[in-house]
N, C-alpha and C positions, 0 to 999 in steps of 0.2 A: 714357649720359646719360638722366636721368629727365625725362619730359614731364609737365607739370602744367597742367591746364585751369583757367582763371581762376575758374570757378564751383565747383570742387571744394571740399569741406569742409576739406581739409588745406592750404589755400593761405594760411593766416595768415602774415604776414610773419615773425613770430618763429620759427614752426615751420620755414619755408623757410630762414631764416638759420642755424638750428641744423644743418640738414642740409648746407648749403653749408660751414659751419665744419668739419663732420666730413669734408669732402673731396669731397662729391658735387657734380656739375654739374647744374643744373636748367634746363630750357627751359620758359618760360611760353608757353602756347598760348591764343589766343582765336579762337573760331569756326573751329577747325581749322588756323589759321595761326600760326607762331611769331612772337611779338612781343618777347620779351626772353630773355636768358640770364643766369643767375646762376652765377658760377664762383668757386671758392675763391681767395683772395688768394695770390699766389706767395710772398710774403715771410712765412714762418711765424715768428712771434715766440715764443720760448720764455721762460718766466718765469725771472727771475734767482734762483738758489738763495739761501736765507736766509743762508748762511755765506760768500757771495761776497766781501763787503766785508771780512770778517775775514781771508780769504786775501790780499786786496790789501794790507791793513795789515801783514800778517805779512811779505810779500815786498818791499814798497816801501821804497826808501831814504829815510830821513828827510832833509829839507832843512834846511840850517843857517840860511838866511835866509828872510825872509817873501816872499810872492809879490810884494808891492809893490816891495820892494828888488830882487828878481830882475828884474822887468820894467823898472824904472828903469835897472838896469845894462845890460840888453840894449839898451834904447833909446839910452843914452849911448855904448855901444860900437858902435852902428850894426850890430848883429848880429840884426836882426829879419827 
């Protein structure tokens, strides 16, 4: 874990967030005492590949009825 003093030059919030995004944990220290800790978010979100929806369209089964008709049928049949 990296310790950063509040008065250091590299303590700009954007710079610290970049480091945390890269996986680093940073402890903020003021007058020699820890006051805060910045940790990376546990849920890493990966970008959706550009061809993702093309693959979904290719493998999805086309529906014969509209969504409204489908929902009405579910409601009327009490299968919701």
